[in-house]
C-alpha positions in Angstrom: -17.6 28.8 6.9 -16.2 25.3 7.6 -14.0 24.1 4.8 -14.8 20.5 3.8 -11.7 18.5 3.1 -12.1 15.9 0.4 -10.6 12.4 1.2 -7.4 11.6 -0.6 -8.8 8.2 -1.6 -12.6 7.7 -1.8 -14.0 4.3 -2.7 -17.8 4.1 -3.1 -19.8 0.9 -3.7 -16.9 -0.5 -5.7 -17.5 -3.8 -7.6 -15.3 -5.8 -9.9 -16.6 -9.0 -11.6 -14.4 -11.3 -13.6 -16.8 -13.6 -15.6 -18.7 -15.2 -12.7 -16.4 -14.2 -9.9 -17.1 -11.1 -7.8 -13.5 -10.2 -6.8 -14.7 -7.0 -5.2 -18.3 -6.8 -4.0 -19.6 -3.3 -3.2 -16.9 -1.9 -0.9 -16.7 1.7 0.4 -14.1 3.6 2.4 -12.4 6.9 2.5 -8.8 7.7 3.5 -7.7 11.1 4.8 -4.5 12.9 3.9 -1.4 11.7 5.8 -3.1 8.6 7.1 -1.7 5.0 6.9 -4.3 2.2 6.6 -3.8 -1.5 6.6 -5.8 -3.6 4.1 -6.0 -7.2 5.3 -7.5 -10.3 3.9 -6.6 -13.8 2.9 -5.7 -14.9 -0.6 -8.6 -14.1 -2.9 -10.1 -11.5 -0.6 -9.9 -8.8 -3.2 -7.0 -6.7 -1.9 -4.9 -6.7 -5.0 -7.9 -6.0 -7.3 -8.9 -3.1 -5.0 -5.4 -1.6 -5.2 -5.4 -2.0 -9.0 -8.6 -0.1 -9.3 -7.4 2.6 -7.0 -4.3 2.9 -9.3 -6.5 3.1 -12.4 -5.1 -0.1 -13.8 -8.4 -2.0 -13.7 -11.8 -0.7 -14.7 -14.5 -1.2 -12.1 -17.6 -3.1 -13.0 -19.5 -0.5 -11.0 -19.0 2.0 -8.3 -16.4 4.8 -8.2 -12.8 5.5 -7.1 -11.5 9.0 -6.6 -7.9 9.8 -5.8 -6.9 13.4 -5.0 -10.2 14.4 -6.5 -9.7 12.6 -9.8 -12.1 9.9 -11.0 -10.1 6.7 -11.7 -9.4 5.5 -14.2 -11.0 8.1 -16.5 -8.9 11.0 -15.0 -5.9 9.0 -13.9 -3.4 11.0 -15.9 -4.2 14.0 -13.7 -2.8 12.3 -10.6 -0.6 9.4 -11.6 2.5 11.6 -11.2 1.5 12.0 -7.5 1.1 8.3 -6.9 3.3 5.3 -6.7 3.3 1.5 -5.9 5.7 -0.9 -4.3 5.6 -4.7 -4.2 8.5 -7.2 -3.9 6.5 -9.4 -6.3 7.0 -7.0 -9.2 10.5 -7.4 -10.6 12.4 -4.7 -12.4 14.6 -5.6 -15.4 17.4 -7.7 -14.1 20.0 -6.8 -16.6 19.7 -3.1 -15.9 21.7 -1.6 -13.1 20.0 -0.1 -10.1 20.8 3.3 -11.3 19.5 2.6 -14.8 16.2 1.2 -13.4 15.7 4.2 -11.2 16.4 6.5 -14.1 13.8 4.8 -16.3 11.1 5.3 -13.6 12.3 8.8 -12.7 11.9 9.8 -16.4 8.5 8.3 -16.5 7.5 10.5 -13.6 9.4 13.5 -15.1 11.4 13.9 -11.9 13.4 17.1 -11.8 17.1 16.9 -10.9 16.8 13.1 -11.3 20.5 12.2 -10.8 20.5 14.1 -7.5 17.2 12.4 -6.5 18.7 9.0 -7.2 21.8 9.8 -5.1 19.7 11.1 -2.2 17.5 7.9 -2.2 20.6 5.7 -2.5 22.0 7.4 0.6 18.7 7.2 2.5 18.1 3.5 1.6 21.8 2.4 1.9 22.0 1.6 -1.8 25.0 3.7 -2.9 27.4 0.8 -3.3 24.8 -1.1 -5.4 23.8 1.7 -7.8 25.9 0.3 -10.7 25.3 -3.4 -10.0 22.8 -5.3 -12.2 19.5 -5.5 -10.3 19.3 -9.2 -10.9 22.5 -9.7 -8.8 21.0 -8.3 -5.6 19.8 -10.1 -2.6 16.1 -10.1 -1.6 16.7 -7.4 0.9 18.6 -5.2 -1.5 15.9 -5.7 -4.2 13.3 -4.6 -1.7 15.2 -1.4 -0.9 15.5 -0.7 -4.7 11.8 -1.3 -5.1 11.1 1.2 -2.3 13.5 3.7 -3.9 11.5 3.3 -7.1 8.2 3.8 -5.2 9.6 7.0 -3.6 11.4 8.4 -6.7 8.6 11.0 -7.3 7.9 11.8 -3.6 4.4 10.5 -4.0 1.4 11.9 -2.1 -0.3 8.5 -2.4 1.7 5.4 -1.8 0.2 1.9 -2.3 2.1 -1.0 -0.8 1.6 -4.7 -1.4 3.5 -6.9 1.1 6.5 -4.5 1.2 8.6 -6.6 3.6 7.7 -10.1 2.4 10.6 -12.6 2.5 12.9 -10.1 4.4 14.8 -11.0 7.6 13.5 -9.2 10.7 16.3 -6.6 10.8 15.9 -5.5 7.2 12.1 -5.6 7.5 12.3 -3.3 10.6 14.6 -1.0 8.7 12.2 -0.7 5.8 9.2 0.0 8.1 11.2 2.7 9.9 11.9 4.4 6.6 8.3 4.2 5.5 7.2 5.8 8.8 9.7 8.7 8.4 8.6 9.3 4.8 5.0 9.5 5.7 5.5 11.9 8.6 7.9 14.1 6.6 5.9 14.3 3.4 2.3 13.9 4.8 1.8 11.0 2.3 -1.3 8.8 2.4 -0.4 5.2 2.6 -2.5 2.1 1.9 -0.7 -1.1 3.1 -1.7 -4.6 2.1 0.1 -7.1 4.3 -0.2 -10.5 5.9 2.3 -9.4 8.6 0.1 -8.6 11.5 2.9 -7.2 13.7 3.8 -4.9 10.8 0.2 -3.7 10.5 -0.2 -3.1 14.3 3.1 -1.1 14.3 2.4 1.1 11.2 -1.3 1.4 10.8 -3.8 3.8 12.4 -6.7 2.0 10.8 -7.4 -1.5 9.6 -9.8 -2.6 6.9 -10.4 -6.4 6.8 -11.7 -7.9 3.6 -13.1 -11.4 3.0 -14.6 -12.7 -0.3 -14.6 -9.2 -1.8 -16.4 -7.5 1.0 -15.3 -5.4 4.0 -15.9 -7.5 7.1 -14.6 -4.9 9.6 -13.0 -1.4 9.6 -11.5 0.2 12.7 -8.4 1.1 14.7 -6.2 -1.8 15.7 -7.0 -1.0 19.4 -10.7 -1.1 18.9 -10.6 -4.3 16.9 -8.7 -6.0 19.7 -11.3 -4.9 22.3 -14.2 -5.8 20.1 -13.0 -9.4 19.4 -11.6 -9.9 22.8 -8.2 -10.7 21.5 -4.6 -9.9 22.4 -3.2 -9.6 18.8 -4.3 -8.5 15.4 -3.4 -11.9 14.1 -6.0 -13.5 16.3 -8.6 -11.0 15.1 -7.7 -11.7 11.5 -8.1 -15.5 12.1 -11.5 -15.0 13.7 -12.7 -13.0 10.7 -11.1 -15.4 8.2 -12.6 -18.5 9.9 -16.0 -16.9 10.5 -15.9 -17.1 14.3 -17.6 -13.7 14.7 -17.0 -11.0 17.2 -16.6 -11.2 21.0 -18.2 -8.0 22.1 -16.8 -5.9 24.9 -18.8 -6.4 28.2 -20.3 -9.6 26.8 -22.7 -7.8 24.5 
């Protein structure tokens, strides 16, 4: 008998309406375990709302979201300890030290041997010398590494990222991407990455979902998207979709 493996994230006909605005308009996709997928779209495309519904923070108007077999948000408490989220736009309390912030989040996730976990993350993310510094006194790059430490504190099986390297210099951004790649490979985590950095998506992602006005406009590997649109870079593909220029089919179809 062939064993059917359920997707780690399964989104089916998902809709979210805010008054008269359809922020998400009937999207469906499934993410397999250990995969990393890019979620692309301009401002207002529905990316953040989609992530919020996957996390169980926003109630869908219709449709379903399942994460690790649990229906979100009704069964979210069955799986929240196996998930985490990172965004440089979400600040942690500035007056607390890095160590204090990580302890707060670690206790929320009931992390065992929390002090050891914080020390291990600090070594891995080059944060040891900042652990007892107020978080508000850190540079943008340091804050991003702290946010990543927070997102990895519970060794999540599902990691949702929203512009993880925004406002970082190229060296720090490359360092963060390398750590994310290692974490996914070592832990077999499933990663959904929302980003406007096309080079980042091309480097990290095996699959790209492009959203526009709440709908999925395309969904494929970066390589197939480049061929289908007749483009050299994913940024050019993204601009074609965003500006409604359509597809340039291979072999002039």
